[in-house]
LOFIMI-625692 format. One record per residue (C-alpha): residue number from 0; x, y, z. Coordinates in steps of 0.5 Angstrom, whole numbers, plus 500, padded with zeros to 3 digits. Layout:
REM residues N
num; xx; yy; zz
NUM; X; Y; Z
...
This chain:
REM residues 303
num; xx; yy; zz
0; 500; 500; 500
1; 503; 507; 498
2; 502; 512; 502
3; 501; 517; 497
4; 497; 524; 496
5; 492; 520; 493
6; 491; 515; 498
7; 490; 521; 503
8; 484; 524; 499
9; 481; 517; 498
10; 482; 516; 505
11; 479; 522; 508
12; 474; 522; 503
13; 472; 515; 506
14; 472; 517; 512
15; 467; 523; 510
16; 463; 518; 507
17; 462; 512; 512
18; 461; 518; 517
19; 455; 520; 514
20; 453; 513; 512
21; 453; 513; 519
22; 448; 518; 520
23; 443; 513; 517
24; 446; 508; 523
25; 445; 513; 527
26; 436; 513; 526
27; 436; 506; 527
28; 439; 506; 534
29; 435; 512; 535
30; 429; 507; 535
31; 432; 502; 539
32; 434; 507; 545
33; 428; 511; 546
34; 425; 504; 548
35; 430; 501; 551
36; 430; 507; 555
37; 423; 507; 557
38; 422; 501; 558
39; 429; 497; 559
40; 427; 492; 554
41; 430; 490; 547
42; 425; 491; 542
43; 426; 487; 537
44; 422; 488; 532
45; 424; 494; 531
46; 428; 493; 525
47; 422; 491; 521
48; 420; 499; 521
49; 427; 500; 517
50; 424; 493; 512
51; 418; 496; 512
52; 419; 503; 511
53; 424; 501; 505
54; 420; 497; 502
55; 414; 503; 502
56; 419; 507; 499
57; 420; 503; 494
58; 413; 502; 491
59; 410; 509; 492
60; 417; 511; 487
61; 416; 505; 482
62; 410; 503; 482
63; 406; 510; 483
64; 412; 514; 481
65; 412; 519; 487
66; 417; 524; 488
67; 422; 523; 493
68; 418; 527; 499
69; 412; 524; 499
70; 416; 517; 498
71; 419; 518; 504
72; 412; 521; 508
73; 409; 514; 505
74; 414; 510; 508
75; 415; 515; 515
76; 408; 513; 516
77; 408; 506; 514
78; 413; 505; 519
79; 409; 509; 525
80; 403; 503; 523
81; 409; 498; 524
82; 411; 500; 530
83; 404; 501; 533
84; 403; 494; 532
85; 409; 491; 535
86; 406; 496; 541
87; 399; 494; 541
88; 401; 485; 540
89; 408; 485; 543
90; 408; 490; 548
91; 401; 493; 552
92; 398; 486; 553
93; 404; 484; 557
94; 406; 489; 560
95; 406; 486; 567
96; 409; 479; 565
97; 417; 479; 566
98; 421; 484; 561
99; 424; 477; 558
100; 416; 476; 555
101; 415; 483; 552
102; 423; 482; 548
103; 421; 474; 546
104; 414; 477; 543
105; 418; 482; 539
106; 423; 477; 537
107; 416; 472; 534
108; 413; 478; 530
109; 420; 479; 527
110; 420; 473; 524
111; 413; 472; 522
112; 413; 479; 519
113; 420; 478; 515
114; 417; 471; 513
115; 412; 475; 510
116; 415; 480; 507
117; 420; 475; 504
118; 415; 472; 501
119; 411; 478; 498
120; 417; 481; 496
121; 419; 475; 491
122; 413; 474; 489
123; 413; 481; 486
124; 421; 482; 484
125; 423; 474; 483
126; 430; 476; 486
127; 434; 478; 491
128; 436; 484; 491
129; 432; 490; 487
130; 433; 498; 484
131; 431; 504; 489
132; 430; 509; 485
133; 435; 515; 486
134; 434; 521; 483
135; 440; 524; 485
136; 445; 518; 482
137; 450; 522; 479
138; 449; 529; 482
139; 456; 531; 487
140; 458; 537; 491
141; 466; 538; 489
142; 469; 541; 496
143; 478; 542; 494
144; 480; 535; 492
145; 473; 531; 496
146; 468; 530; 491
147; 462; 528; 496
148; 456; 525; 493
149; 449; 529; 493
150; 445; 523; 496
151; 450; 523; 502
152; 449; 530; 504
153; 441; 530; 503
154; 441; 524; 508
155; 445; 527; 513
156; 442; 534; 513
157; 434; 529; 514
158; 438; 525; 519
159; 440; 532; 523
160; 433; 535; 522
161; 429; 529; 525
162; 435; 528; 531
163; 434; 536; 531
164; 426; 535; 532
165; 427; 530; 537
166; 430; 533; 541
167; 426; 540; 541
168; 420; 535; 543
169; 424; 532; 549
170; 426; 538; 552
171; 422; 544; 549
172; 415; 539; 549
173; 410; 537; 554
174; 411; 530; 551
175; 418; 531; 552
176; 416; 533; 560
177; 412; 526; 560
178; 417; 521; 556
179; 423; 524; 561
180; 418; 522; 567
181; 417; 514; 565
182; 424; 514; 564
183; 425; 516; 571
184; 421; 510; 573
185; 412; 509; 571
186; 410; 509; 578
187; 413; 516; 579
188; 410; 518; 573
189; 404; 516; 575
190; 404; 519; 581
191; 406; 526; 577
192; 399; 525; 573
193; 403; 522; 566
194; 397; 518; 561
195; 404; 512; 562
196; 400; 508; 556
197; 399; 514; 553
198; 406; 516; 552
199; 409; 510; 551
200; 405; 509; 544
201; 408; 517; 543
202; 415; 513; 544
203; 413; 507; 539
204; 410; 513; 534
205; 417; 516; 534
206; 421; 510; 534
207; 417; 508; 528
208; 418; 514; 524
209; 425; 514; 526
210; 426; 507; 524
211; 423; 508; 517
212; 426; 514; 516
213; 433; 510; 516
214; 430; 505; 512
215; 428; 510; 506
216; 435; 513; 506
217; 439; 507; 506
218; 435; 505; 500
219; 437; 511; 497
220; 445; 511; 498
221; 445; 504; 497
222; 440; 504; 491
223; 438; 498; 492
224; 432; 495; 496
225; 432; 487; 499
226; 426; 483; 503
227; 433; 481; 509
228; 434; 489; 511
229; 429; 488; 518
230; 435; 483; 520
231; 441; 487; 518
232; 438; 494; 520
233; 436; 489; 527
234; 444; 488; 528
235; 446; 494; 525
236; 441; 497; 530
237; 443; 493; 537
238; 450; 494; 535
239; 450; 501; 535
240; 446; 502; 541
241; 451; 497; 545
242; 457; 502; 542
243; 454; 508; 545
244; 450; 506; 551
245; 444; 502; 552
246; 439; 508; 552
247; 443; 513; 550
248; 440; 518; 544
249; 447; 522; 544
250; 450; 514; 544
251; 447; 512; 539
252; 449; 518; 534
253; 456; 516; 536
254; 456; 510; 536
255; 452; 509; 528
256; 457; 515; 526
257; 463; 510; 528
258; 460; 504; 526
259; 459; 507; 518
260; 467; 510; 519
261; 469; 503; 521
262; 465; 500; 516
263; 467; 504; 511
264; 474; 504; 512
265; 475; 498; 513
266; 473; 495; 505
267; 478; 501; 503
268; 483; 499; 507
269; 482; 491; 507
270; 477; 488; 504
271; 468; 489; 504
272; 468; 481; 506
273; 471; 483; 512
274; 468; 489; 515
275; 463; 486; 518
276; 468; 483; 522
277; 472; 488; 524
278; 467; 493; 527
279; 465; 486; 531
280; 471; 486; 534
281; 472; 494; 535
282; 465; 494; 539
283; 469; 486; 543
284; 475; 491; 545
285; 470; 497; 548
286; 465; 492; 552
287; 471; 490; 554
288; 475; 496; 558
289; 468; 500; 557
290; 462; 495; 559
291; 457; 499; 559
292; 459; 503; 552
293; 462; 510; 551
294; 455; 514; 554
295; 452; 509; 558
296; 452; 509; 566
297; 454; 504; 571
298; 448; 502; 575
299; 450; 500; 582
300; 446; 495; 586
301; 446; 494; 592
302; 444; 488; 596
């Protein structure tokens, strides 16, 4: 490997692209972190909001020929509906059961809906990967020696806007106050007059919107869709959340950036085949030295 000026430019170019891709991973992880922070359970079905969002965006773009903003909105609505179904079937009826019970229920929902989505997908398209409409494929921004894809820039801006809206909701609205009270403890929230179930439904709405947004944006930058997106999103979303610290939204954001950077740099420096192995290796080392993630806090229990 020769470290000439072209290598340096390509290295930084890949790093910029990786951080921008990481903004999509951050959106995936925020949905996991939000539900974990409020309920203390892993919503293993959250990846399906990503998959259905991607699928809805592709259908509305290709079949109905809708422009990107409307297709994106349709994807978000689909993700919200899926997330509300998850809340209704996998949490509300068994909310008083042991915390493992809702997690197992979401696992069952994940498996069932992914199988259904695959059957519908292969019935329509007959192969694993389908082109995802991207009107920005050949657009780019030149900044000095760097050429930045316009769809990466758009994805990063949308992700930043969504995160900004989320922070506004959390810290500037009554709903945000209710969410913070529920995160502090359901009993405390009840005593303060908060409708916990209603607040949790709003949390699932937000998580679904973020998951579907990630699904649409991922399809846009990858320029393809596939029926396995839910499984991939679950693995990458959980990885990102654990890396940043379970239940931490800032951790999910930073973890997403790190994962995107590591993936593309691994593919650039070594091989595309090693990107997941290297990412998992880094996570293992981090958990050895910092078991609670980058932004996680240690909880001490007195016996």
